[in-house]
PQR file of N, CA, C, O and H, with PARSE charges and radii, in Angstrom:
ATOM      1  N   MET A   1       5.860 -14.658  -8.285 -0.4000 1.5000
ATOM      2  CA  MET A   1       6.107 -14.594  -6.893 -0.0000 2.0000
ATOM      3  C   MET A   1       6.941 -15.697  -6.357  0.5500 1.7000
ATOM      4  O   MET A   1       6.916 -16.824  -6.853 -0.5500 1.4000
ATOM      5  N   PHE A   2       7.630 -15.395  -5.412 -0.4000 1.5000
ATOM      6  CA  PHE A   2       8.643 -16.410  -4.781 -0.0000 2.0000
ATOM      7  C   PHE A   2       8.292 -16.350  -3.379  0.5500 1.7000
ATOM      8  O   PHE A   2       8.317 -15.291  -2.752 -0.5500 1.4000
ATOM      9  H   PHE A   2       7.651 -14.480  -5.009  0.4000 1.0000
ATOM     10  N   VAL A   3       7.918 -17.621  -2.799 -0.4000 1.5000
ATOM     11  CA  VAL A   3       7.387 -17.753  -1.543 -0.0000 2.0000
ATOM     12  C   VAL A   3       8.654 -18.414  -0.712  0.5500 1.7000
ATOM     13  O   VAL A   3       9.086 -19.515  -1.055 -0.5500 1.4000
ATOM     14  H   VAL A   3       7.897 -18.481  -3.309  0.4000 1.0000
ATOM     15  N   PHE A   4       9.118 -17.826   0.186 -0.4000 1.5000
ATOM     16  CA  PHE A   4      10.267 -18.268   1.247 -0.0000 2.0000
ATOM     17  C   PHE A   4       9.624 -19.024   2.450  0.5500 1.7000
ATOM     18  O   PHE A   4      10.131 -20.045   2.914 -0.5500 1.4000
ATOM     19  H   PHE A   4       8.767 -16.932   0.465  0.4000 1.0000
ATOM     20  N   ALA A   5       8.565 -18.505   2.889 -0.4000 1.5000
ATOM     21  CA  ALA A   5       7.910 -19.099   4.258 -0.0000 2.0000
ATOM     22  C   ALA A   5       6.364 -19.121   4.037  0.5500 1.7000
ATOM     23  O   ALA A   5       5.826 -18.123   3.558 -0.5500 1.4000
ATOM     24  H   ALA A   5       8.154 -17.675   2.511  0.4000 1.0000
ATOM     25  N   SER A   6       5.684 -20.143   4.343 -0.4000 1.5000
ATOM     26  CA  SER A   6       4.143 -19.913   4.047 -0.0000 2.0000
ATOM     27  C   SER A   6       3.388 -19.982   5.349  0.5500 1.7000
ATOM     28  O   SER A   6       3.889 -20.551   6.320 -0.5500 1.4000
ATOM     29  H   SER A   6       6.121 -20.954   4.732  0.4000 1.0000
ATOM     30  N   SER A   7       2.222 -19.430   5.398 -0.4000 1.5000
ATOM     31  CA  SER A   7       1.338 -19.530   6.343 -0.0000 2.0000
ATOM     32  C   SER A   7      -0.266 -19.310   5.748  0.5500 1.7000
ATOM     33  O   SER A   7      -0.438 -19.072   4.553 -0.5500 1.4000
ATOM     34  H   SER A   7       1.816 -18.968   4.610  0.4000 1.0000
ATOM     35  N   ASP A   8      -1.158 -19.392   6.492 -0.4000 1.5000
ATOM     36  CA  ASP A   8      -2.479 -19.366   5.944 -0.0000 2.0000
ATOM     37  C   ASP A   8      -2.775 -17.794   6.028  0.5500 1.7000
ATOM     38  O   ASP A   8      -2.553 -17.028   6.966 -0.5500 1.4000
ATOM     39  H   ASP A   8      -1.018 -19.585   7.463  0.4000 1.0000
ATOM     40  N   LEU A   9      -3.335 -17.539   4.787 -0.4000 1.5000
ATOM     41  CA  LEU A   9      -3.590 -16.120   4.421 -0.0000 2.0000
ATOM     42  C   LEU A   9      -4.920 -15.964   4.029  0.5500 1.7000
ATOM     43  O   LEU A   9      -5.505 -16.920   3.519 -0.5500 1.4000
ATOM     44  H   LEU A   9      -3.516 -18.161   4.025  0.4000 1.0000
ATOM     45  N   VAL A  10      -5.624 -14.612   4.238 -0.4000 1.5000
ATOM     46  CA  VAL A  10      -6.802 -14.316   3.698 -0.0000 2.0000
ATOM     47  C   VAL A  10      -6.595 -12.812   2.888  0.5500 1.7000
ATOM     48  O   VAL A  10      -6.260 -11.753   3.419 -0.5500 1.4000
ATOM     49  H   VAL A  10      -5.149 -13.836   4.652  0.4000 1.0000
ATOM     50  N   ARG A  11      -6.878 -13.037   1.531 -0.4000 1.5000
ATOM     51  CA  ARG A  11      -6.718 -11.781   0.635 -0.0000 2.0000
ATOM     52  C   ARG A  11      -8.092 -11.271   0.464  0.5500 1.7000
ATOM     53  O   ARG A  11      -9.024 -11.983   0.093 -0.5500 1.4000
ATOM     54  H   ARG A  11      -7.150 -13.897   1.100  0.4000 1.0000
ATOM     55  N   PHE A  12      -8.207  -9.785   0.796 -0.4000 1.5000
ATOM     56  CA  PHE A  12      -9.390  -9.013   0.777 -0.0000 2.0000
ATOM     57  C   PHE A  12      -9.177  -7.909  -0.324  0.5500 1.7000
ATOM     58  O   PHE A  12      -8.134  -7.288  -0.528 -0.5500 1.4000
ATOM     59  H   PHE A  12      -7.449  -9.206   1.097  0.4000 1.0000
ATOM     60  N   ASP A  13     -10.462  -7.777  -1.044 -0.4000 1.5000
ATOM     61  CA  ASP A  13     -10.394  -6.601  -2.049 -0.0000 2.0000
ATOM     62  C   ASP A  13     -10.419  -5.292  -1.265  0.5500 1.7000
ATOM     63  O   ASP A  13     -10.455  -5.196  -0.038 -0.5500 1.4000
ATOM     64  H   ASP A  13     -11.310  -8.281  -0.878  0.4000 1.0000
ATOM     65  N   ASP A  14     -10.397  -4.300  -2.153 -0.4000 1.5000
ATOM     66  CA  ASP A  14     -10.382  -2.892  -1.489 -0.0000 2.0000
ATOM     67  C   ASP A  14     -11.736  -2.564  -0.640  0.5500 1.7000
ATOM     68  O   ASP A  14     -11.772  -1.576   0.094 -0.5500 1.4000
ATOM     69  H   ASP A  14     -10.368  -4.377  -3.150  0.4000 1.0000
ATOM     70  N   LEU A  15     -12.633  -3.276  -0.751 -0.4000 1.5000
ATOM     71  CA  LEU A  15     -14.080  -3.060  -0.112 -0.0000 2.0000
ATOM     72  C   LEU A  15     -14.077  -3.972   1.065  0.5500 1.7000
ATOM     73  O   LEU A  15     -15.025  -3.872   1.844 -0.5500 1.4000
ATOM     74  H   LEU A  15     -12.604  -4.079  -1.347  0.4000 1.0000
ATOM     75  N   GLY A  16     -13.068  -4.919   1.323 -0.4000 1.5000
ATOM     76  CA  GLY A  16     -13.258  -5.884   2.382 -0.0000 2.0000
ATOM     77  C   GLY A  16     -13.772  -7.301   2.178  0.5500 1.7000
ATOM     78  O   GLY A  16     -13.824  -8.198   3.019 -0.5500 1.4000
ATOM     79  H   GLY A  16     -12.297  -5.000   0.690  0.4000 1.0000
ATOM     80  N   ASN A  17     -14.112  -7.330   1.008 -0.4000 1.5000
ATOM     81  CA  ASN A  17     -14.656  -8.727   0.465 -0.0000 2.0000
ATOM     82  C   ASN A  17     -13.496  -9.795   0.508  0.5500 1.7000
ATOM     83  O   ASN A  17     -12.385  -9.462   0.096 -0.5500 1.4000
ATOM     84  H   ASN A  17     -14.070  -6.601   0.324  0.4000 1.0000
ATOM     85  N   VAL A  18     -13.698 -10.965   0.954 -0.4000 1.5000
ATOM     86  CA  VAL A  18     -12.768 -11.985   0.956 -0.0000 2.0000
ATOM     87  C   VAL A  18     -12.602 -12.611  -0.769  0.5500 1.7000
ATOM     88  O   VAL A  18     -13.528 -13.121  -1.399 -0.5500 1.4000
ATOM     89  H   VAL A  18     -14.601 -11.235   1.288  0.4000 1.0000
ATOM     90  N   LEU A  19     -11.352 -12.432  -1.225 -0.4000 1.5000
ATOM     91  CA  LEU A  19     -10.953 -12.916  -2.534 -0.0000 2.0000
ATOM     92  C   LEU A  19     -10.367 -14.208  -2.521  0.5500 1.7000
ATOM     93  O   LEU A  19     -10.537 -14.976  -3.468 -0.5500 1.4000
ATOM     94  H   LEU A  19     -10.600 -12.017  -0.713  0.4000 1.0000
ATOM     95  N   MET A  20      -9.671 -14.522  -1.499 -0.4000 1.5000
ATOM     96  CA  MET A  20      -9.021 -15.893  -1.371 -0.0000 2.0000
ATOM     97  C   MET A  20      -8.836 -16.017   0.235  0.5500 1.7000
ATOM     98  O   MET A  20      -8.648 -15.071   1.000 -0.5500 1.4000
ATOM     99  H   MET A  20      -9.532 -13.898  -0.729  0.4000 1.0000
ATOM    100  N   ASP A  21      -8.931 -17.401   0.583 -0.4000 1.5000
ATOM    101  CA  ASP A  21      -8.635 -17.844   1.966 -0.0000 2.0000
ATOM    102  C   ASP A  21      -7.913 -19.247   1.685  0.5500 1.7000
ATOM    103  O   ASP A  21      -8.463 -20.241   1.211 -0.5500 1.4000
ATOM    104  H   ASP A  21      -9.084 -18.169  -0.038  0.4000 1.0000
ATOM    105  N   THR A  22      -6.557 -19.129   2.075 -0.4000 1.5000
ATOM    106  CA  THR A  22      -5.689 -20.525   1.794 -0.0000 2.0000
ATOM    107  C   THR A  22      -6.049 -21.578   2.800  0.5500 1.7000
ATOM    108  O   THR A  22      -5.666 -22.730   2.593 -0.5500 1.4000
ATOM    109  H   THR A  22      -6.110 -18.321   2.459  0.4000 1.0000
ATOM    110  N   GLY A  23      -6.735 -21.297   3.847 -0.4000 1.5000
ATOM    111  CA  GLY A  23      -7.148 -22.198   4.869 -0.0000 2.0000
ATOM    112  C   GLY A  23      -8.240 -23.030   4.215  0.5500 1.7000
ATOM    113  O   GLY A  23      -8.475 -24.141   4.690 -0.5500 1.4000
ATOM    114  H   GLY A  23      -7.047 -20.362   4.015  0.4000 1.0000
ATOM    115  N   GLN A  24      -8.926 -22.593   3.169 -0.4000 1.5000
ATOM    116  CA  GLN A  24     -10.019 -23.378   2.589 -0.0000 2.0000
ATOM    117  C   GLN A  24      -9.576 -23.934   1.301  0.5500 1.7000
ATOM    118  O   GLN A  24     -10.397 -24.414   0.520 -0.5500 1.4000
ATOM    119  H   GLN A  24      -8.735 -21.691   2.783  0.4000 1.0000
ATOM    120  N   SER A  25      -8.205 -23.891   1.018 -0.4000 1.5000
ATOM    121  CA  SER A  25      -7.666 -24.530  -0.184 -0.0000 2.0000
ATOM    122  C   SER A  25      -6.776 -25.716   0.087  0.5500 1.7000
ATOM    123  O   SER A  25      -5.939 -25.632   0.986 -0.5500 1.4000
ATOM    124  H   SER A  25      -7.538 -23.502   1.652  0.4000 1.0000
ATOM    125  N   ALA A  26      -6.898 -26.807  -0.622 -0.4000 1.5000
ATOM    126  CA  ALA A  26      -5.981 -27.912  -0.589 -0.0000 2.0000
ATOM    127  C   ALA A  26      -4.580 -27.621  -1.175  0.5500 1.7000
ATOM    128  O   ALA A  26      -3.625 -28.327  -0.851 -0.5500 1.4000
ATOM    129  H   ALA A  26      -7.578 -26.876  -1.352  0.4000 1.0000
ATOM    130  N   GLU A  27      -4.460 -26.684  -1.955 -0.4000 1.5000
ATOM    131  CA  GLU A  27      -3.248 -26.391  -2.488 -0.0000 2.0000
ATOM    132  C   GLU A  27      -2.311 -25.663  -1.486  0.5500 1.7000
ATOM    133  O   GLU A  27      -2.762 -24.787  -0.748 -0.5500 1.4000
ATOM    134  H   GLU A  27      -5.235 -26.110  -2.219  0.4000 1.0000
ATOM    135  N   VAL A  28      -1.019 -26.025  -1.464 -0.4000 1.5000
ATOM    136  CA  VAL A  28      -0.030 -25.327  -0.686 -0.0000 2.0000
ATOM    137  C   VAL A  28       1.053 -24.875  -1.478  0.5500 1.7000
ATOM    138  O   VAL A  28       1.708 -25.638  -2.189 -0.5500 1.4000
ATOM    139  H   VAL A  28      -0.653 -26.736  -2.063  0.4000 1.0000
ATOM    140  N   PRO A  29       1.271 -23.605  -1.375 -0.5600 1.5000
ATOM    141  CA  PRO A  29       2.442 -22.920  -2.363  0.2800 2.0000
ATOM    142  C   PRO A  29       3.703 -23.575  -2.252  0.5500 1.7000
ATOM    143  O   PRO A  29       4.135 -23.881  -1.141 -0.5500 1.4000
ATOM    144  N   ALA A  30       4.368 -23.832  -3.356 -0.4000 1.5000
ATOM    145  CA  ALA A  30       5.688 -24.390  -3.383 -0.0000 2.0000
ATOM    146  C   ALA A  30       6.725 -23.418  -2.826  0.5500 1.7000
ATOM    147  O   ALA A  30       6.927 -22.325  -3.356 -0.5500 1.4000
ATOM    148  H   ALA A  30       4.017 -23.583  -4.259  0.4000 1.0000
ATOM    149  N   LEU A  31       7.351 -23.827  -1.785 -0.4000 1.5000
ATOM    150  CA  LEU A  31       8.336 -22.863  -1.355 -0.0000 2.0000
ATOM    151  C   LEU A  31       9.668 -22.779  -2.202  0.5500 1.7000
ATOM    152  O   LEU A  31      10.027 -23.719  -2.911 -0.5500 1.4000
ATOM    153  H   LEU A  31       7.187 -24.714  -1.355  0.4000 1.0000
ATOM    154  N   ASN A  32      10.296 -21.740  -2.104 -0.4000 1.5000
ATOM    155  CA  ASN A  32      11.665 -21.483  -2.885 -0.0000 2.0000
ATOM    156  C   ASN A  32      11.729 -21.853  -4.343  0.5500 1.7000
ATOM    157  O   ASN A  32      12.749 -22.241  -4.912 -0.5500 1.4000
ATOM    158  H   ASN A  32      10.004 -20.976  -1.529  0.4000 1.0000
ATOM    159  N   SER A  33      10.363 -21.674  -4.979 -0.4000 1.5000
ATOM    160  CA  SER A  33      10.189 -21.932  -6.371 -0.0000 2.0000
ATOM    161  C   SER A  33       9.355 -20.845  -6.966  0.5500 1.7000
ATOM    162  O   SER A  33       8.304 -20.535  -6.406 -0.5500 1.4000
ATOM    163  H   SER A  33       9.534 -21.360  -4.517  0.4000 1.0000
ATOM    164  N   PRO A  34       9.732 -20.259  -8.028 -0.5600 1.5000
ATOM    165  CA  PRO A  34       8.938 -19.109  -8.629  0.2800 2.0000
ATOM    166  C   PRO A  34       7.600 -19.473  -9.309  0.5500 1.7000
ATOM    167  O   PRO A  34       7.526 -20.411 -10.104 -0.5500 1.4000
ATOM    168  N   ALA A  35       6.531 -18.691  -8.967 -0.4000 1.5000
ATOM    169  CA  ALA A  35       5.261 -19.024  -9.388 -0.0000 2.0000
ATOM    170  C   ALA A  35       4.542 -17.716 -10.043  0.5500 1.7000
ATOM    171  O   ALA A  35       4.451 -16.657  -9.421 -0.5500 1.4000
ATOM    172  H   ALA A  35       6.591 -17.929  -8.321  0.4000 1.0000
ATOM    173  N   TRP A  36       4.034 -17.901 -11.383 -0.4000 1.5000
ATOM    174  CA  TRP A  36       3.329 -16.891 -11.969 -0.0000 2.0000
ATOM    175  C   TRP A  36       2.000 -16.695 -11.496  0.5500 1.7000
ATOM    176  O   TRP A  36       1.243 -17.613 -11.180 -0.5500 1.4000
ATOM    177  H   TRP A  36       4.108 -18.761 -11.888  0.4000 1.0000
ATOM    178  N   LEU A  37       1.721 -15.436 -11.451 -0.4000 1.5000
ATOM    179  CA  LEU A  37       0.279 -14.862 -11.043 -0.0000 2.0000
ATOM    180  C   LEU A  37      -0.082 -13.957 -11.921  0.5500 1.7000
ATOM    181  O   LEU A  37       0.802 -13.272 -12.434 -0.5500 1.4000
ATOM    182  H   LEU A  37       2.335 -14.690 -11.707  0.4000 1.0000
ATOM    183  N   GLU A  38      -1.263 -13.784 -12.233 -0.4000 1.5000
ATOM    184  CA  GLU A  38      -1.794 -12.823 -13.004 -0.0000 2.0000
ATOM    185  C   GLU A  38      -1.899 -11.378 -12.244  0.5500 1.7000
ATOM    186  O   GLU A  38      -1.942 -11.492 -11.019 -0.5500 1.4000
ATOM    187  H   GLU A  38      -1.982 -14.340 -11.816  0.4000 1.0000
ATOM    188  N   PRO A  39      -1.938 -10.308 -12.644 -0.5600 1.5000
ATOM    189  CA  PRO A  39      -1.984  -9.112 -11.907  0.2800 2.0000
ATOM    190  C   PRO A  39      -3.155  -8.978 -11.147  0.5500 1.7000
ATOM    191  O   PRO A  39      -4.274  -9.240 -11.588 -0.5500 1.4000
ATOM    192  N   LEU A  40      -2.878  -8.504  -9.813 -0.4000 1.5000
ATOM    193  CA  LEU A  40      -3.967  -8.430  -8.686 -0.0000 2.0000
ATOM    194  C   LEU A  40      -4.626  -7.125  -8.703  0.5500 1.7000
ATOM    195  O   LEU A  40      -3.938  -6.163  -9.045 -0.5500 1.4000
ATOM    196  H   LEU A  40      -1.969  -8.291  -9.455  0.4000 1.0000
ATOM    197  N   PRO A  41      -5.842  -6.941  -8.390 -0.5600 1.5000
ATOM    198  CA  PRO A  41      -6.570  -5.690  -8.096  0.2800 2.0000
ATOM    199  C   PRO A  41      -6.115  -5.291  -6.844  0.5500 1.7000
ATOM    200  O   PRO A  41      -5.473  -6.098  -6.171 -0.5500 1.4000
ATOM    201  N   PRO A  42      -6.406  -3.889  -6.319 -0.5600 1.5000
ATOM    202  CA  PRO A  42      -6.077  -3.444  -5.103  0.2800 2.0000
ATOM    203  C   PRO A  42      -6.729  -4.484  -4.097  0.5500 1.7000
ATOM    204  O   PRO A  42      -7.865  -4.955  -4.129 -0.5500 1.4000
ATOM    205  N   HIS A  43      -5.651  -4.723  -3.153 -0.4000 1.5000
ATOM    206  CA  HIS A  43      -6.133  -5.675  -2.064 -0.0000 2.0000
ATOM    207  C   HIS A  43      -5.362  -5.525  -0.866  0.5500 1.7000
ATOM    208  O   HIS A  43      -4.422  -4.733  -0.799 -0.5500 1.4000
ATOM    209  H   HIS A  43      -4.728  -4.340  -3.127  0.4000 1.0000
ATOM    210  N   SER A  44      -5.746  -6.301   0.139 -0.4000 1.5000
ATOM    211  CA  SER A  44      -4.898  -6.379   1.397 -0.0000 2.0000
ATOM    212  C   SER A  44      -4.819  -7.677   1.860  0.5500 1.7000
ATOM    213  O   SER A  44      -5.734  -8.415   1.496 -0.5500 1.4000
ATOM    214  H   SER A  44      -6.510  -6.944   0.085  0.4000 1.0000
ATOM    215  N   VAL A  45      -3.903  -8.181   2.618 -0.4000 1.5000
ATOM    216  CA  VAL A  45      -3.682  -9.498   2.892 -0.0000 2.0000
ATOM    217  C   VAL A  45      -3.475  -9.691   4.366  0.5500 1.7000
ATOM    218  O   VAL A  45      -2.600  -9.006   4.896 -0.5500 1.4000
ATOM    219  H   VAL A  45      -3.159  -7.581   2.914  0.4000 1.0000
ATOM    220  N   LYS A  46      -4.130 -10.490   5.060 -0.4000 1.5000
ATOM    221  CA  LYS A  46      -3.965 -10.861   6.712 -0.0000 2.0000
ATOM    222  C   LYS A  46      -3.463 -12.345   6.723  0.5500 1.7000
ATOM    223  O   LYS A  46      -3.950 -13.295   6.109 -0.5500 1.4000
ATOM    224  H   LYS A  46      -4.841 -11.046   4.630  0.4000 1.0000
ATOM    225  N   ASN A  47      -2.414 -12.331   7.535 -0.4000 1.5000
ATOM    226  CA  ASN A  47      -1.854 -13.525   7.992 -0.0000 2.0000
ATOM    227  C   ASN A  47      -2.739 -14.277   9.097  0.5500 1.7000
ATOM    228  O   ASN A  47      -2.717 -13.783  10.225 -0.5500 1.4000
ATOM    229  H   ASN A  47      -2.019 -11.560   8.034  0.4000 1.0000
ATOM    230  N   VAL A  48      -3.405 -15.257   8.915 -0.4000 1.5000
ATOM    231  CA  VAL A  48      -4.273 -15.931   9.950 -0.0000 2.0000
ATOM    232  C   VAL A  48      -3.755 -17.277  10.300  0.5500 1.7000
ATOM    233  O   VAL A  48      -4.531 -18.134  10.723 -0.5500 1.4000
ATOM    234  H   VAL A  48      -3.423 -15.658   7.999  0.4000 1.0000
ATOM    235  N   GLY A  49      -2.607 -17.493  10.163 -0.4000 1.5000
ATOM    236  CA  GLY A  49      -1.837 -18.800  10.415 -0.0000 2.0000
ATOM    237  C   GLY A  49      -1.008 -18.516  11.567  0.5500 1.7000
ATOM    238  O   GLY A  49      -0.992 -17.419  12.127 -0.5500 1.4000
ATOM    239  H   GLY A  49      -1.976 -16.797   9.819  0.4000 1.0000
ATOM    240  N   ASP A  50      -0.242 -19.630  11.951 -0.4000 1.5000
ATOM    241  CA  ASP A  50       0.652 -19.654  13.119 -0.0000 2.0000
ATOM    242  C   ASP A  50       2.034 -19.361  12.734  0.5500 1.7000
ATOM    243  O   ASP A  50       2.877 -19.304  13.630 -0.5500 1.4000
ATOM    244  H   ASP A  50      -0.254 -20.520  11.497  0.4000 1.0000
ATOM    245  N   ALA A  51       2.382 -19.164  11.486 -0.4000 1.5000
ATOM    246  CA  ALA A  51       3.574 -18.980  11.130 -0.0000 2.0000
ATOM    247  C   ALA A  51       3.922 -17.763  10.160  0.5500 1.7000
ATOM    248  O   ALA A  51       2.991 -17.310   9.493 -0.5500 1.4000
ATOM    249  H   ALA A  51       1.697 -19.211  10.759  0.4000 1.0000
ATOM    250  N   GLU A  52       5.049 -17.261  10.044 -0.4000 1.5000
ATOM    251  CA  GLU A  52       5.493 -16.157   9.507 -0.0000 2.0000
ATOM    252  C   GLU A  52       5.348 -16.568   7.975  0.5500 1.7000
ATOM    253  O   GLU A  52       5.641 -17.693   7.572 -0.5500 1.4000
ATOM    254  H   GLU A  52       5.805 -17.629  10.586  0.4000 1.0000
ATOM    255  N   PHE A  53       4.829 -15.461   7.095 -0.4000 1.5000
ATOM    256  CA  PHE A  53       4.753 -15.591   5.662 -0.0000 2.0000
ATOM    257  C   PHE A  53       5.788 -14.666   4.949  0.5500 1.7000
ATOM    258  O   PHE A  53       5.725 -13.467   5.220 -0.5500 1.4000
ATOM    259  H   PHE A  53       4.591 -14.546   7.423  0.4000 1.0000
ATOM    260  N   ARG A  54       6.569 -15.021   4.220 -0.4000 1.5000
ATOM    261  CA  ARG A  54       7.595 -14.281   3.564 -0.0000 2.0000
ATOM    262  C   ARG A  54       7.611 -14.562   2.015  0.5500 1.7000
ATOM    263  O   ARG A  54       7.832 -15.698   1.595 -0.5500 1.4000
ATOM    264  H   ARG A  54       6.620 -15.996   3.999  0.4000 1.0000
ATOM    265  N   ALA A  55       7.379 -13.529   1.203 -0.4000 1.5000
ATOM    266  CA  ALA A  55       7.540 -13.629  -0.155 -0.0000 2.0000
ATOM    267  C   ALA A  55       7.954 -12.501  -0.829  0.5500 1.7000
ATOM    268  O   ALA A  55       7.996 -11.434  -0.216 -0.5500 1.4000
ATOM    269  H   ALA A  55       7.200 -12.607   1.544  0.4000 1.0000
ATOM    270  N   VAL A  56       8.292 -12.567  -2.080 -0.4000 1.5000
ATOM    271  CA  VAL A  56       8.585 -11.368  -3.000 -0.0000 2.0000
ATOM    272  C   VAL A  56       7.844 -11.453  -4.181  0.5500 1.7000
ATOM    273  O   VAL A  56       7.916 -12.450  -4.899 -0.5500 1.4000
ATOM    274  H   VAL A  56       8.258 -13.434  -2.577  0.4000 1.0000
ATOM    275  N   GLN A  57       7.058 -10.386  -4.472 -0.4000 1.5000
ATOM    276  CA  GLN A  57       6.081 -10.550  -5.734 -0.0000 2.0000
ATOM    277  C   GLN A  57       6.429  -9.262  -6.612  0.5500 1.7000
ATOM    278  O   GLN A  57       6.570  -8.134  -6.140 -0.5500 1.4000
ATOM    279  H   GLN A  57       6.999  -9.576  -3.888  0.4000 1.0000
ATOM    280  N   VAL A  58       6.536  -9.569  -7.838 -0.4000 1.5000
ATOM    281  CA  VAL A  58       6.993  -8.427  -8.838 -0.0000 2.0000
ATOM    282  C   VAL A  58       5.815  -8.435  -9.797  0.5500 1.7000
ATOM    283  O   VAL A  58       5.421  -9.465 -10.343 -0.5500 1.4000
ATOM    284  H   VAL A  58       6.421 -10.486  -8.222  0.4000 1.0000
ATOM    285  N   GLU A  59       5.276  -7.243  -9.974 -0.4000 1.5000
ATOM    286  CA  GLU A  59       4.262  -7.052 -11.041 -0.0000 2.0000
ATOM    287  C   GLU A  59       4.885  -6.297 -12.170  0.5500 1.7000
ATOM    288  O   GLU A  59       5.433  -5.205 -12.017 -0.5500 1.4000
ATOM    289  H   GLU A  59       5.597  -6.406  -9.530  0.4000 1.0000
ATOM    290  N   ILE A  60       4.775  -6.936 -13.334 -0.4000 1.5000
ATOM    291  CA  ILE A  60       5.281  -6.302 -14.586 -0.0000 2.0000
ATOM    292  C   ILE A  60       4.102  -5.513 -15.191  0.5500 1.7000
ATOM    293  O   ILE A  60       3.006  -6.020 -15.431 -0.5500 1.4000
ATOM    294  H   ILE A  60       4.330  -7.823 -13.459  0.4000 1.0000
ATOM    295  N   LYS A  61       4.418  -4.258 -15.409 -0.4000 1.5000
ATOM    296  CA  LYS A  61       3.568  -3.177 -15.959 -0.0000 2.0000
ATOM    297  C   LYS A  61       3.622  -2.963 -17.514  0.5500 1.7000
ATOM    298  O   LYS A  61       4.672  -3.030 -18.153 -0.5500 1.4000
ATOM    299  H   LYS A  61       5.308  -3.846 -15.214  0.4000 1.0000
ATOM    300  N   ASP A  62       2.490  -2.721 -18.018 -0.4000 1.5000
ATOM    301  CA  ASP A  62       2.507  -2.434 -19.522 -0.0000 2.0000
ATOM    302  C   ASP A  62       3.197  -1.052 -19.721  0.5500 1.7000
ATOM    303  O   ASP A  62       2.931  -0.043 -19.067 -0.5500 1.4000
ATOM    304  H   ASP A  62       1.637  -2.667 -17.499  0.4000 1.0000
ATOM    305  N   ALA A  63       4.174  -1.155 -20.772 -0.4000 1.5000
ATOM    306  CA  ALA A  63       4.777   0.096 -21.097 -0.0000 2.0000
ATOM    307  C   ALA A  63       3.931   1.341 -21.454  0.5500 1.7000
ATOM    308  O   ALA A  63       4.362   2.482 -21.290 -0.5500 1.4000
ATOM    309  H   ALA A  63       4.390  -1.974 -21.303  0.4000 1.0000
ATOM    310  N   SER A  64       2.710   1.065 -21.947 -0.4000 1.5000
ATOM    311  CA  SER A  64       1.703   2.121 -22.393 -0.0000 2.0000
ATOM    312  C   SER A  64       1.210   2.665 -21.249  0.5500 1.7000
ATOM    313  O   SER A  64       0.365   3.558 -21.304 -0.5500 1.4000
ATOM    314  H   SER A  64       2.360   0.138 -22.081  0.4000 1.0000
TER
END
């Protein structure tokens, strides 16, 4: 994932349960620097901050 602009986000699973709330985390994503993430299950994301969130995320699939 490559984050261009950050904001507070809440990530939900496919049933609406909160998976992550960046407002509750002390970690701030590094801007303009690539970061490795494990594959994510089905989810949705809501921007709950005051700024725009812009990122590119690529998921590498197994060839099988």
